[in-house]
N, C-alpha and C positions, 0 to 999 in steps of 0.2 A: 504494500500500500504506500503510495507516494504521498508525503505530507505537504508537498508544494502545491497549493491550490488557493483559489480565491476564497477568503473567509468572509461571508456576510456578517456584519456587526450591527444589530443582532440578526440571527437567522429569521427570515420572514416569508417563507414560501408556503405556509399552510393556510388554507381557507375552508370555510364551511358555510352552510345556510341552515338557519334554525327551522327544523321540521315541525309540522303540526303536532305530531305525536309527542314532541318534547315539551309541550305547553301544559302547565298545571292549572289547578282551580283558581289561581290568582291571575291567570291570563298572561303569565310570562314563563320563561324557560324554567323547568323543574330543576332543583338542585342536583339530582342524580345525573341529568343530561349534561351538566357542566363537566362532570368527571368523564363522561363518554366523549364529549367533543374535545376536551383537552387530550384524551388518549389518542383520538384520531389525529390531532395536530402533532402529538409527540411522535407518531409513526414517521412523519415527514422529517422531523428533527433528528430522530435516531438514524434514519437513512443518511442524512447529511453527516452525522457523526462518523459514519462508516459501518454502522450496524445494519447492513443490508441483508436481504434474504441469501444472497450468494455468500456473504461473510458467515452467516449463521450455519449454512450447510457445510462450507469448507472447514470451519473450525469446530463444528459440533457444539455450538454454543447459542445462547439466546440471552434475553434479559428478563428479569422478574422485577416488578415494582416492590419496593420495600416500605415506602412512606409517601404520603401525598398531603399537601395542605392547600386548601382552596380558600380564596377570598372573593366574596361576591360584592362588587363595587357599584354596579349599575344594572338596571333591568335590561333583559334581552328578550325580544319578542318574536313571535312567529314571522318567518320570512326574512328576518334580519340577516344580512350578509356579514360574516365574521372573518376577521383576519387575525393571525397569531404571530407573535414575536417570541423567540426562544433564545436562551443563552446558556452556555455551560458555566457553572459556578466553580466546580471543583471535581476532582476525581482521585482515586487511588488505584491500586492494582486490580481491585475487584468491583468497585462501585463508582457511580457518577451522580453528581448533584446538579440539577438543572432547574431553570425557572422559565415559566411561560406567562405571557399576558395575552388576553383576548380583547379585541377591539371590534366595535361595530364599524364596518366600512364607512368612511366619511367622518368618523369621530376619533380624535386623537387621545381621548380619555379612556383608560382601561375600563372594561366592563367587568373583568374578573382576572384573577391571577392564580397560578398553580405552581407550587414548588414541589419538586419530586426528587426522590432518591431511588435509584435502580441498581440492581446487581447484575454482573456478568455471571452467567450460570452455564455449567456443562450440561448438555442435553443427555449425556450418558449417565452421569451421577446424580443430576438434579440438585447439585450443590454449587455454591459460589466457586468460581475458578478465576485465576489470574487472566487478564486480557492479553492477547498476543501483542508483542512489542510494536508492530506497525500501528495498531489501534491506539496504544498508549501514546505514541509519537503524534498521531493525528489529534488526539484529545488535548495533548499539551499545546499544540499550535492553536487550536480553537480556544482553549482556556486563556491563553496569552492574548489573543485578539479580542476576546469578549471582556477581558479585565478592564478595558477602557470605559465600559458602561458603568453608570452609577449603580451602586448596590441598592435594589429596591427595599423599601421599609418592610415589606412583607416577609423577606427572607429571614427565617429563624424566628418569626413572630410567634409569640405564645398567646393562647386564648385566655382572656381574662375580662371581667367586668370593667376593670380599670387598666387598660393596656398602657404600656409605657409610652411616653411622648415620642412622636416621630422625630427622627433626626433631621 
């Protein structure tokens, strides 16, 4: 895997449209579908990271979600066109930490955010496994490029009635 490539800062190639089935009794997108649509957007981001179907088959590996934190910032309604931005925050030999934001097309204010932690897993053992060196090198280049982005206040945010002041 060649690590010399153009790195979009942030990654912004994922899109979706809010489906009628995703709407709840309040007339906006149900919280469960936020997770679904962020997962769909993460697929495009993971492909960009190098975690393609070809990679998975060649290395006998995949990814498993370990943790996810969603923030609901604005209502999203049926038919809304959504765009997503994603960035790599950190990684180690077996895990990577990433952050995504959802926007309604035409609105630069985030409608929601999703912070995630995923593991690299052997499909043979179903246990975490070290990532191949070429993937580690690619992630290092992406992390360095994405480090110029301001750290979102949501990253590492704890749930509380009295959340800490935003930085």
